[in-house]
N, C-alpha and C positions, 0 to 999 in steps of 0.2 A: 410395353407397359411403362406409363409415366409414374414413377414412385416419388412421393412427396410426403411432407410432415407438417400437422397442424398442432399447437400445444394443447388443445382442447379435443382434439379428436384421434390423435396418434397418428401412426403411419396410414397413408391412404395411396391407393392405386388407382390410375385412372387409364382405362384399356386405351389402345391404338385405333381410330377410327376412320373408315373409310367411307367417305360421305362423296356425293354429287356435289358439283362446285356451286349449287344454289340449289333453296328448296322455297317453298311457298306456302303458306297457311291461313286459313280464315280465323277472325277474333271470334265469330259467333257460328258455334256448328249449326244452328237452326234458326232460320230467319221467318219470322210470319209477317204475312201480307193480309192484313185486315179488310181490305179496299184494294182499289186499281191503280193506287198512287207509286210511284217508284221508289225505291230507297237506296242509301248509298251503299255500298257492297267493300269493305276496306278489305284489300289481300295484302299479306305481307310479305315480302321476298328478302331471303335471308341469304348473305354472300358467305360462301366457304373458301373463296378465293380474292384475290386483289384483283382491282379495276375488270370490273364486271359490266358488261353493257348487252342489253337485250330486250325483249319484249316479253309481256305477259298476256296470256288469252284468258279469256272467262268463258268456258264452256257451258252449256244450258240446255236444257229441253226445249223440244218445240213448244212454240206459244209463249216464251220469255223472251224478252229483248232487253239488251244493254245499248248505253249509249254509244260505245265503242268495243270491237271485239277484240282490239288488241291496244296495248299500251306501252309506250317504253319504258325503261328503266335504267338506273348506272349509279352502281355502288363502287366505291373507292376503295372500301379497306374491307378485308375479311373480318367476318363476325358482326359488320354492321346489317343495319336493315331499310328497308326502304317501304313504305306502305302507299299502293295505287289502288284510287277509288274508283268502282265501275257503277253506273246508274243502273239498276236492275228495274225493269216493269214487270210486274206479272199479267199472267193471261187474265181474259172475264171471269172465266168459269173456275171452279174448285179446282186444286191441281195440287198433288205433292211430288215431288221431284228432287234432283240432286244438281249442284253446280260443282265445278272442278276447275282449279287453274293450269294454264300449261306454260311453263316457263320455257322461253326459248332463247339459246344462246348458240351462235355458230353453228346453225343446223342442228342441234341437239336440243330435245325436248325432255322436258323434267317435270313430273306430275305428283312428288312426293312431298310429305312435309316431314320435319324433324319433331319430334317428341321426345324430352328429356323426362326421365324417372331419376328422381334425386332425392333419397331419404338417408338419415343418420346411419341407419342399422344394415344398408345394404351400398353395394357400390354403385355409382353413377353410371346410369346405362342411357344410350341413346337410340332410339329406335326410328327406322325410316317407315312410314304408311302413306297409303295413297291420299292424297289431300281434296277434301271433298266435304260439303255442307248442305244440309236439306232445307229446301225451300217450299214453303208451304202458303198456297191463295187459298185464303177461308173467304166464304160469304157469310159473314157473322153481324149479328145485330147487338146492340147492348144500348142501356139505358144509364145514365149517370155517368159522371167522368171522375171523379175524386174519391179515392178508396184509402181509408187509413188502413195501415199494415202493422202490427205488432208481431216482432219476430219471436219465433220459438228458437228450435234446435239447430234450424238453418237450412234452408231452401231457397230455391230460385223463381218461386211463384211471382215475387213482384216485378221481377225482370220481365216474365214472361206475360204478365198483364200489361206492362208498357208497350210491350211489343203490338198488343191489340189496340192501342190507342187510351188507355187509361192513364191520368197521373196518380201515381201512388205515393200516398206521405208515409215514411216510417215514422210510427208513433213510439216515443221514449214512454213506457210503463210509469215513470216517476212523473212525467207531466198531465197525465190522466187525471181529469178534474170535473167537477159536477158542471154540465152544459159544454165542456170543452168538447165533445164528440161530435157535436150535432151539425157542425161544417159536412162532415162527410157523408158521402151518399151510401158507402158500405163500411164496414170494418172488417177485417179478416184476422183472424190470428194464427201463426205461424204452426206448423206441425210441432208437437210436445211443448207447448208454449207453457202449459200449466204445469209442466213436470220439470221446467228449466228456470223459468223466469219469477222469481220469490215474490217480487212486488206486485204481480196478481193477486194476490191474497188478499191486498188492501184496497184494490180498484176494482173488483168484481161488480159491486153493486152501482157503480157509474155505467157499466157496461149493459146493466140489465135495465138501468134506467133511460138510456142510450136507445135500447129497441122498445121500451115502453112509450118513448115520445115519437116515433114512428122510423127508427133506425133499423137497419138490416146488418145482422151480426152472425158471421161465418165462422165456425168452431172446426179446424182442421183436428186430426187425430191426436188424442194423448194416449199415454200408456196406461193401462189400468194397474191400478195398484201403487203406482209411484208417485203419490202427491200426497200433502198432509191433510189433515181433516177440514181443514179450511174449504178444501175442494171438493168435498163430497157431494156437493151441489154445484156443479158449474153449468147447470142449464137453470132456467127459473121455474121448471118443473122437474119432476122425479127422472133420474135417467142413470142407469147403472151400465158402465162400461164394462168389457169382458176382453178375453183375448182371441175372439171370433177374426176370422181372416179367410180372406179367398186368395188361393196363392197362383192359382192358373189366369193367367191373362187372357185366355180365351173362352174361360168360363161361361155358361149361358146365362144371361140376364133376362129378368123378368119386368116388365114394367108396373107396378101396382097402382100406379094412383096416376093413369094418363091422363087424366083431364085437370091436374092440379099446375098452375101457372108456371112451377118451376122447369115442367116439362114442355111449356108452350111458348112462353113468352121471354124474351122476344124471337127467341129460336125455338122451332119445334123440333123436340128431341126423339130420335126413333132408333129400334135397335140397331141401326147401321152405324150409330154414334159411338157403340161400345165395341166396334171393331179396331183392329190396328194397336190396341193397346199393351203397354209393355210390363214385364216381369210380375205385375199381381193386378188383382181386380183394387182389393184394399184392405186394410187390417184394423184392428182393434175396435170392431164395430161396437157398440151398445147392444146388449142384450135383452134388454129390459126397459120400458119405456111408458110415461103416462097417456092417457088418453088424449092429451093435447097435441101429443107427436101424429105425424101422419108419414109413415113409412112410404117412399118412393119407389124403390128398388127392392128385386130379391135377386139373391143370386147364390151359387153353390161350387164347392168343389165336386171333383166324381166321388160317388159314393158317401157324401157328407149331406145333413139335413142344410135345407135352405135357410141361408141369413138373410133378413130384413131389415139389418140395423144400419146399412153403409150409408144412406141418406137421411135424415130425419128432419122434418119441417115443422115448426110450431108458431101460431101467431101468439105474441105477447105484448099486451097492451094495442098500441097503433102500429107496432113494426113485427118484426119477424125473427125468429132464431132457427138457426139451420147447424146442425151437427153432422159433420160427414166424416167417414173412415175411407172414404174413396182417395185412391193414390194420385191425387192431382200433382203434389210435389213431385212425382216421376212422370206423369204422361204430359204437364204442359212444358217442360224444358226439351222434350224430344218431340215436340209438334204434332201431338196426338188431335186432329180437328174435334173429335166430338168430345173430346175433355174440354176445350176451350169454349167450345158451345154451351154445355152443361155450366160450367161456371158463370159464363157471363151471366147466364138464366138466372143462378142464384145470386149474383151481385144484382140483377136488375129487380128481383123479387119486390112487389109492395110498391115499385115505381111507376111513373106514368110517363108517355113519352115526351112530354114538355120538361123533363128533369135534367137533359143534356144542357150542360153549362160549360163555359170556359173558365168560370174562376171556384175556388170554394165556396161553400155558403158561408152566408155570415150570419 
């Protein structure tokens, strides 16, 4: 054990480590392919000894193709890293599988990555885990390109949307002004945005005006009872949040509005799209809403009453207001295909097929 001291932390201990001579890791643990085009896959090799030379192979499932199965690497110093890029092409049909690297040095094969766990309140720990990443081929359609995103308490939804081809613009709430939002095909508020972004209480009317003039506004879940009085009306119509949630990710889902555009355009959504969800269905669903809202789905945990507030859609002026407590912030980063298709439909609501463009609307 290595024992040392730092002025601000006192005595510290670093355990003796037994590591392979190299490890390899992916920067992205999930890679989404929205079409048949190849993507560059970076694999980082880290040396745990000096003067390493070898090869790295990218293993993948049948139907996936790489430009070169094996590529060389050379690292001079212990602790240094080298990133090697593979061009990975997906199959034509939808598919979910995993890829993994094999580091080959002097006849040895290494398939592990090194994960460092470092927090001030516990000793630093290093763990060797199998190195792998999920790859998902989606046959997904979308309308619109430019999405405005107002961050909430923190999530990976913007990065997930970029993986399927959207151009995501992070909006500073301080910059929201009259007419300034019209250039976006849709605007999304991150999880708990109304709970944590104080400035939104001054900008709510601008968001409603955006919808009224033809915009598409998507509000992800907020925590009931934790906002100021200014946010009692977070929707253009009466809407009451609750603590309703569905914790069983495999719970039965019923489609209440099968003919609604959000379930049909540009992707037809079926019950199969609710398979493979992780951790939960959703949380903090509204319990009451006005007649202007259409409840799209019904779901429940075992032994409980059905919850119909997970996805609510209401027309407002020329546009649409959507409130959802579905856990997209969990499902998109782990590559759940059905969640991607449903979110793409939400972003496309009210738009036409001629709306795809390469520049922000002026």
